[in-house]
N, C-alpha and C positions, 0 to 999 in steps of 0.2 A: 615325417614319414606317415603315410596313411595307415590306420589300424586295420587289422584283419576283419573286425566286425563291420567297419565302415565299408570296406570293399565288398563284403557279402551283401550288405544292404543295397548298395548301388547296383550290384549285379542282379538282385531280385527285382528292383524297380525297372531295370532295363528289360528283363524277361517279361514283366507285366505289360510294359509298353509295347513290346513286340507282339504279345498275344492280342492286345487291343487292336493293333494295326492289322494283324492277320484276320481277326474277327470282323473288323470293319470292311476289309477288302472282300471277304466272303459274302457279307451282307449285300454289298454293292454288286458283286458279281452275280449273286442269285436273285437279286431284286426283279420283280415282275416288271418288265419293260414294255408290256403291251399297253395299248391305248385304253385307259380306264374311263370310268363314268358310272352313272347310276344304272341300276338294272334296266334292261330293255332299251337302253340308249342305242340308236342305230349307228353311232360312231364308235361304240365300244367293242373291242375284240376280246374282252374277258368272257368266260363261260356264260355269264348272265346277260351279256350284251346281245345285240342283234345285227352286228356288222355283217355276219355271214349271209343273212337274207338279202341285204343290199347288194352284195357282190353276186349272189346267185341270180337275182332278178336282172342284173345287168348282163350276165352271161346269156340269159334268155332273150335279150334284145330290148328289155324295157328301159326306158329313160328314168333314172332314179336320182333324187336329190334329197336334201334334208334342210330344215329351217323352221322358224317360228310360224305361228298361225298367220296366214296372209290377211290383208285388210279387206279384200273383196274376193268374190267367187271367180274362178277362172277355169281353164281347161285341165288343170292339174287335179289328180286324185289325191286327196289328203288322207294319209294313213297315220293313225295315232294309237298308241298303247294307253289304255285308260288308267293303268297304274302309274304311268310316267307323268302324265299331264295333270296340273291342278284342275279342280272342277270348273273354275271360271273359264279357262281356255277350252275345256271340253264344250262348254256352253257356246262359245264363239264358233267352234267347228259346226255344231248342229245348226246354228243360225245361218252359216254359209251353205249348209246342205239345203235348208229351206229356200235359200236364194238361188239355188241351181247348181251347187257344187256336188261332186261325188266324194263321199266321206267313208272311210273304212275305220271302224273302231274294233280294237282287239283287246280282250281282257274279260274278267269276270264281272266288272261293273259296267252296266249298260244304261246310261242316263237318257233313254229315249222314250218319249211318251208312246204308249201302245205296245211296248216291248217289255217283257219281264223275263228275268232269269229264273229258270225252274230247276229241273233235276241236275245233279252232279254225279259223275261216274265215268266209266270207260266209254269210248266211242265205238259204235257199231258201224261196219261198212254198209253202204247203200248203193248197190250196183245200178239201180235205176234212178239215180239222183237227177233231179231236173235242173241243177245248177252247173252248167258247164261240164268240166272234166272231173269234178269232185267224186263222181261215181267210181273212178279208178283208184281211189284211196282204199286200201285193204286193211291196214293196221297202223295204229299210232302208238307211241311210247305209253305204256300203262300209266294212268294217273287220274286225278280228279278233274275232269273237264266239266265246264258249265254249258248247259243247253239254254237257248233262248226260245221264246214263244211269242208269236204276234197275237195281240188281243184286239187290235183295231187295224183297219187298212188292209192293203193287199201286199203280197210278197210271198216268197217261198223259202223253205229251209232244206237243209241236207245234213246227213250224218247224225242219226239218233244218238242221244246221250243217256246212258243208264237205263235203256229200255223204256223211257217215258216219252212224253210228247215234245220235249225240248229238242232242238236241233243245234249242232255245234256251229253251223254257218247259216246265216240268214241274209237274204238280199231283197230289197224292196224300195219303193219310192218314199221320199220324205219331202213334203212341200214340192218345190220345183226341181229338187235334186234327187239324189239317190244315196242310200246307205247300205253298207255291207257290214254285218256284225259277226264277229268270230268270238266264241265264248271262252277261249283260253289262249294265253300268249306263250305257253310252254313250247309248242312246236316251232316257234320262231326264234328261240334262243340259240346261241352258238353251240351250247352243250348238246342240244337235242336235234339239231338240223340234219345231221348225218345218220340218224337212227330211224329205223322203220320207214314209214311214208311221210314223215314230218315235212321234208323238203317239198314233196308233191303237194301237201296240203297248203303250204305257204304260197307256192307258185299258182296253183289252180284257184285258190280263194281270192287272191289279189287280181287274178285275170277276170273276175266278174265285173270289175270297173275298168273301163277303157281310158287310156290317156297316160301321160307322164305321171309317175308316182312321186309324191313329196311326203317323206316321213317327217312328221311334226315333232319338234323337240321343244322343251320348255323355254319360254322367253326369258330374257335377262331380268334378274330380280325374282324369278320364281324358283321354287324348289327349296330344299333344306340343306344343301351342301354349303359348308363353310370354307374359309380360306385354307384351313389345315388339310382339307380333302384334296386341294390342288397341289400339295407338296408330295413329290414322288418318294418312293422307298429309298433310292440312293441318297437323297438329301437327308432323310431321317438317319440313315446309317452314318453319314458323315458327321452329323451333329452329335450322335452318341459317341463316336470315336473321339471327337474333339473334347467332349465333356470328360471322358475317361482320362485323356492326356492332361487336361487342366487339373483334375483331382490328384493324379499321380505327381505332377510337378509341384502342386501345393504341399503335398505330404513330404516331398523330398526337400523343399526349401523351408519347411516349417519345423523340422526337428534335426537334432545332431545325429549324424550317422556314425555309429560305433562308439567306442569308449572315448573319454576325454584324452587328449594328447597334450604333452608338454610343449609349451611355446618358448621361443627364445626371448631373452631379456629385451625390453624395449630399448631402442637406440637412444643413447645419451647424447645430448647436444651440448657442446661447449658453452659455458656461461657467457663467454665473450661474445658469441653471436647474438644471444638475447640482449646483452648489454648494449651492443651497437644498434640493434634494431629498436630497442626502447628509447635510446638517446636520440636517434634520428626522428622517431615519431614525436617525441617531446619537442624537439627543435622545430619541426614543421608546425606543431600546434602552438609553439611559443608559450608553453605552460609548464616549465620545469617545477614550479611550485606544486602543481597538481601531481606530477610524477613523483616528486619527493615524498609527498604525503602518502601516496599509494604504496610506494616501496616500504616506507616505515610501518604502514598499517599491516602489510603482509608479514614483515618481520615480527611485529608485535603479536599478531595472531599466532605465529609459530611458537614464540616464547611462552605465551600464556597457555596454549593448548598442551605443550610438551613439558614445560618446566615451571609453570606458575610464576613467570617473570614477565617483564614488559620492557619496552624500549626506554622507559623513564627510570628503570632500576639502575642503581650505581653500577657502571661498567665493571668495577673490581668484583662486586658481588656476583654479577652475571658470569664473568669468565671463571670465577672460582667455582660456582655451581656446575658449570659445564666441564670443568677439569681440563682446560685447554693448555697446550704448550705455548711458549711465548709467541711463536709465529702466528698461530691461529688466534690467540688472544688479541694480538694486534689487529687482525682483520676484524674481529667482532667489535673492538673498541672504535675503529674507524667507521664501521657500519652504524653503530649506535649514535654517533655524533651527527646531528642534523646540520647539513650544509646551508650556507646562506643562499637566498634566492638569486643573487646575481653572480653565481659562480660561472666560470668559463666551461667550455665543453669538455676539455680534457679532465678537469677536476670532477665534473659531473659524471663522466664515464667511469672514472676510477672509483668514485663512491658507490655507483650502482653495482660495479663488479664486486665490491666488498659486501654490499647488502645481499646480493645473490648468493655469494659463497657462505656468508654467515647464516642465511636461511637454510641452505643445504646442510650445514653442519648441525644446526639445531634440530632438524627433522631427520637426520641420518639414523636409520635403525641400528647401525653398527656403533653408534655413539658419536659425539661431536668430534672426537679425535680421529675417526676413521676416514680413509680416503686421502688422496693427494690434493694439495691446494692447486687450483687451475693455474695454468701458465700465466694468464693475464694478471692474476693476483700476485704471483711470484715475481713477475717483471716489475710490478708496481712497487713491491717491497724493496727490490734491488735498486730501483731509482731513488727510493727514499733514503 
């Protein structure tokens, strides 16, 4: 019967497992299932992504796609966030612009010769802006915007930054192509797109370059994202839940639950079964001599360990020391007598039965005279 302490311990473990299961389910249920990615990624629907701009531009009728830097200049307008792309791929974009492509760079880093980033601050409206519809932008989300200034070449800017000479948006030629520079990526993020005139800034500034838009994303092998970044929150929650279950199972299997309980006595096997099994094994091995020596050695070890006697001691002395009645003394005397190697099977089985019974009597904690003589031994005496 299970102890009360053991039942309580099992109940506690079951409660902990249930809590772990519920916690894992909540983590999975509340996990952010939106499309993730690095900040400014045009495929990301997280607050720091720019998937909203892609969808907004498509609503206005623009053809929009995303992919790595193309090998050659084409009719596509290449749009890149400078904080998203490695410097080497930004250099490839500028080379394409000099070859005739239209390139839009968005961010505070502007690696273009003849253009420098100047003042940072809030953006001021410019009703008479010379660049398209950007004059309709009245206010943007307050923040630290970067203004760019052209030091060489031609081109124009719009939307003063921080009251200085820098402009938030610049458009001008570069080699055989054209560039549009926008000094901040903040208005393009999903978190800010619906605030103030940030959506208008995104649409009007990208309208300065005509043609299908291609948002450039880092090529394979670039960036600093590891394999763990590709594992979603539901998978991590499942792994944590499995770890908790393994720990609880290990604790349950690694200790006794509750107080020790009394166990029933081991099942006693009739010596006759052991005798028959041993005899058959010896017969198959055709080595009764080995079996005889083994049985005598076991009986000798029992006599030496318990009574300081041996199988070579005078049987009269041995039976006297053991204090046996005549029937049990006869069994011990027959067991101490070593049979000849050529004995038949019936005689061998009878001798083995006597040895097993004698060994039991020698080691019996109740004394050599305790317990009944097995039936096999009694039948043998009756036949004698």
